[in-house]
C-alpha positions in Angstrom: 22.1 16.5 -36.9 23.9 13.5 -39.1 22.6 9.8 -38.7 27.1 8.3 -37.8 28.6 7.7 -34.7 31.3 10.9 -35.1 29.0 13.7 -36.0 26.0 12.3 -33.4 28.8 12.4 -30.3 30.1 15.9 -31.9 27.2 17.1 -31.6 26.1 16.3 -28.2 26.2 18.1 -25.0 28.8 17.5 -22.5 27.1 16.8 -19.3 29.2 18.5 -16.8 28.3 15.6 -14.0 27.8 12.2 -15.3 26.9 9.9 -12.3 29.7 11.8 -10.0 29.9 9.8 -6.7 28.4 6.7 -7.9 30.2 3.2 -7.9 29.8 0.5 -10.3 29.3 -3.1 -9.4 28.4 -6.2 -11.0 26.1 -8.2 -8.7 26.3 -12.0 -9.2 22.2 -13.7 -9.3 21.9 -17.2 -10.2 21.7 -16.8 -13.8 24.4 -14.5 -14.0 26.0 -11.1 -13.5 23.9 -7.7 -13.4 25.9 -4.4 -13.9 24.9 -1.7 -11.3 25.5 1.9 -10.3 24.8 2.6 -6.8 24.8 5.8 -4.7 22.8 7.5 -1.8 21.3 6.3 1.8 18.2 6.1 2.8 15.1 4.0 1.4 16.2 2.0 -1.6 14.9 3.0 -5.1 15.7 0.7 -8.2 15.8 2.3 -11.5 15.5 0.2 -14.7 16.3 1.7 -18.3 14.2 1.2 -21.4 15.5 -0.2 -25.2 17.7 0.4 -26.6 19.6 2.3 -23.8 21.2 1.3 -20.5 21.3 2.3 -16.4 23.2 5.4 -18.3 19.6 7.6 -18.8 19.2 8.3 -15.4 22.3 10.4 -15.3 20.3 13.2 -14.5 17.3 11.9 -12.2 19.7 9.2 -10.5 22.3 11.9 -8.6 19.1 13.7 -7.5 17.2 10.8 -5.6 20.4 10.1 -3.9 20.0 12.8 -2.1 17.5 11.0 -0.1 17.1 7.5 -1.2 20.0 4.6 -2.1 19.9 4.3 -5.7 20.4 1.7 -7.9 20.6 1.7 -11.4 20.7 -1.5 -13.4 21.5 -2.7 -16.8 19.0 -5.3 -17.4 20.2 -9.0 -18.7 20.8 -8.1 -22.5 21.7 -4.7 -22.1 24.9 -3.1 -21.7 27.4 -4.6 -19.2 24.6 -7.1 -17.6 24.7 -10.9 -18.9 23.2 -12.2 -21.9 21.5 -15.7 -21.6 21.4 -17.8 -24.4 17.6 -17.7 -25.2 15.1 -20.9 -26.0 12.1 -21.7 -27.9 9.6 -19.5 -25.7 12.0 -16.8 -25.4 11.6 -17.7 -21.5 15.4 -16.4 -20.6 14.4 -13.2 -21.9 10.7 -13.0 -20.4 9.8 -10.1 -18.1 9.7 -12.7 -15.3 13.1 -14.1 -16.0 14.6 -9.9 -16.1 12.3 -9.3 -12.6 13.9 -12.1 -10.8 17.2 -11.1 -12.1 16.3 -7.7 -10.3 14.7 -9.4 -6.9 17.9 -10.8 -6.9 19.9 -8.3 -7.2 17.8 -5.9 -4.3 18.2 -9.3 -1.8 22.1 -8.7 -2.4 22.2 -5.6 -1.8 20.0 -5.8 1.6 16.9 -4.2 0.1 14.1 -6.0 1.1 11.4 -3.6 0.1 12.3 -0.9 -2.3 10.2 1.8 -5.0 10.7 1.2 -8.7 11.1 3.8 -11.3 11.3 2.6 -14.7 11.0 3.6 -18.1 10.4 1.7 -21.9 11.0 -1.8 -21.3 12.1 -1.3 -17.8 8.9 -0.3 -16.6 7.5 -3.4 -18.4 9.7 -5.5 -16.2 8.8 -3.4 -13.0 5.0 -4.4 -13.8 5.8 -8.1 -13.7 8.2 -7.6 -11.0 5.4 -6.1 -8.7 3.1 -8.4 -9.6 5.3 -11.3 -9.1 6.7 -10.2 -6.1 4.2 -7.3 -4.4 5.4 -7.9 -1.2 9.1 -6.6 -2.3 7.7 -3.1 -4.1 6.4 -0.3 -1.9 5.8 1.9 -4.8 6.3 1.8 -8.6 6.9 4.9 -10.7 6.9 4.0 -14.9 7.7 6.8 -17.9 5.9 6.2 -21.1 4.0 3.2 -21.2 1.0 1.4 -20.7 0.8 -2.1 -19.9 1.9 -4.3 -22.5 -0.9 -6.7 -23.4 -3.0 -3.8 -23.0 -0.9 -1.8 -25.7 -0.7 -4.5 -27.7 -4.7 -5.3 -27.7 -5.4 -2.0 -28.5 -2.8 -0.2 -31.1 -4.2 -0.1 -34.8 -2.3 0.9 -37.6 -1.4 4.2 -36.8 0.0 3.0 -33.6 2.0 0.6 -35.4 3.5 3.4 -38.0 5.0 5.1 -35.0 6.4 1.6 -33.1 7.0 0.1 -36.0 9.5 -1.8 -33.6 7.1 -3.9 -31.3 6.6 -5.9 -34.6 9.9 -5.7 -36.9 12.0 -6.8 -34.0 9.4 -10.0 -33.0 10.5 -11.2 -36.7 11.7 -14.7 -36.6 15.6 -14.8 -35.9 18.1 -13.9 -37.8 16.0 -11.7 -40.0 15.8 -8.1 -37.6 19.6 -8.9 -36.0 21.5 -9.6 -39.4 19.3 -6.1 -40.7 20.7 -4.5 -37.3 24.3 -5.7 -37.1 26.7 -3.4 -39.5 24.2 -0.7 -39.2 23.6 -0.8 -35.4 24.7 3.5 -35.1 22.6 4.3 -38.1 19.8 2.2 -36.5 20.2 3.8 -32.9 20.0 7.0 -34.2 17.5 6.7 -36.2 15.2 4.9 -34.4 15.9 6.9 -30.8 16.0 10.2 -32.5 12.9 10.3 -34.6 10.4 11.6 -31.7 9.8 14.8 -30.9 13.1 16.3 -29.5 15.4 14.2 -31.9 18.6 13.4 -30.4 18.8 17.0 -27.9 17.7 14.9 -24.9 21.5 12.6 -24.8 24.4 13.5 -23.6 28.0 12.7 -25.4 29.0 10.4 -22.0 25.3 8.5 -22.5 25.8 8.5 -26.4 28.9 7.3 -26.0 27.9 4.1 -24.2 24.3 3.4 -25.7 25.7 3.4 -29.4 29.1 1.2 -28.1 27.5 -0.8 -26.2 24.6 -1.8 -29.1 27.5 -2.6 -31.6 27.6 -6.1 -30.0 25.8 -8.8 -31.6 25.4 -10.6 -28.4 22.9 -7.1 -27.3 21.2 -7.0 -30.5 19.9 -10.3 -30.4 19.4 -10.2 -26.6 17.3 -7.3 -27.5 15.1 -8.8 -30.2 14.0 -11.5 -27.9 13.0 -9.1 -25.5 10.8 -8.0 -28.0 9.6 -11.4 -28.7 9.2 -12.1 -25.6 6.6 -9.6 -25.5 4.3 -11.2 -27.9 4.1 -14.2 -26.5 5.5 -16.1 -23.3 5.4 -11.6 -21.6 1.3 -12.2 -21.9 0.6 -15.9 -21.4 2.1 -14.8 -18.0 -0.1 -11.4 -17.9 -3.1 -13.8 -18.7 -2.5 -15.7 -15.5 -2.4 -12.9 -13.0 -5.7 -12.9 -11.3 -5.7 -9.4 -9.4 -4.6 -6.5 -9.9 -1.6 -4.5 -8.4 -2.5 -2.9 -5.0 1.0 -0.5 -4.3 0.8 3.0 -5.3 1.1 3.1 -9.6 2.5 6.4 -10.6 1.8 6.8 -14.8 4.3 9.9 -16.5 4.1 10.0 -20.3 5.2 12.1 -22.7 2.5 14.8 -24.3 4.6 14.8 -27.7 4.7 10.7 -27.6 3.1 7.6 -29.0 1.2 6.8 -25.7 -0.4 10.5 -25.4 -1.5 10.1 -29.3 -2.8 6.6 -28.9 -3.8 5.3 -25.6 -5.6 6.5 -22.4 -2.6 5.8 -20.5 -4.4 5.7 -16.9 -7.3 4.0 -18.3 -5.3 1.1 -19.2 -3.4 1.1 -16.0 -6.3 1.1 -14.0 -6.9 -2.2 -15.7 -4.0 -3.9 -14.0 -3.5 -2.1 -10.5 -6.0 -0.6 -8.4 -4.4 3.1 -7.0 -3.1 4.7 -10.0 -2.8 8.2 -10.6 -0.2 10.0 -13.3 -0.2 13.0 -15.7 1.6 14.0 -19.2 4.8 15.5 -19.2 5.8 18.2 -21.8 8.0 16.1 -23.4 8.6 12.7 -25.7 9.5 9.3 -24.9 13.1 10.2 -23.2 11.8 11.7 -20.6 14.5 11.3 -17.7 17.2 12.7 -20.2 14.9 15.7 -21.7 12.5 16.8 -18.6 14.6 15.4 -15.7 13.7 18.1 -13.7 9.8 17.4 -13.7 11.0 13.6 -13.5 12.4 13.8 -10.5 9.9 15.9 -9.1 6.9 13.9 -10.1 9.0 10.9 -8.6 10.5 12.3 -5.1 6.8 13.4 -4.4 5.3 10.3 -5.3 7.9 8.1 -3.3 7.2 10.4 -0.2 3.6 10.2 -0.1 4.2 6.1 -0.1 6.6 6.2 2.4 4.6 8.2 4.7 1.8 5.9 4.1 4.0 2.7 4.5 5.2 4.0 7.9 1.6 5.2 8.8 0.3 1.5 8.1 2.9 -0.3 9.9 2.3 2.1 13.2 -1.2 1.3 12.9 
């Protein structure tokens, strides 16, 4: 597939359904406005996307979950249609703690005191911090294709750095990576996201159009670099301050053909940070929610149902 916008879109499949029945809403939080797609009834599930994407990545998963849950798909701060705050020398506005506070306030505004989280990539790192800082809010956490940030930086070797080069390059001082990405953002996005085992196959036309359109915004490019700068500085400082492991159930799923499988013991690293961890590889690459949505939906549904049963049993004594 050619690495340009027109060719990529023309060759991408068109999804028959793309958030049909979901409403789009901007939720005001203290720091700005968060864009959300919302549908369904029942216990709440917050779905958080990864880099360099938007909430569009959940277009196959969210409608299935919405049959039994109230599903909220949010754009993280700095991405898509959500607010893009001015940064500072410590990168604190783009720390996972700051982004997690946005999500807590979104759920407050929607009336959900406790909820499930399903999250991919950068969104799963936000979810980890949310669960650590606000454990009373999270019933259970399901992550896609990550191990905890601190441990991945700690254990990653030079071969891993060749695969996850962006983990190191995007952290370079402003404006180096921003300058090189701007003006070639389509090529960059397609090359970066199409270099995995599945190529660009996971991305349907509607989602791909949204990803490329919003990633052309210099503010998104800058914010996403700040996301990674925070990961090697303030986020790790926050991780080092954690004195307890997560106590809610954690489901870790990862791609059998991706970097997590090749370079890390995913479950072992999660067990350094959480008490109740289960999980397994899915026969796909990094973008599992789009490439292997049926497997993700099945795993999320079973995990959330089991955690809800445990929650109800505990509440009734």
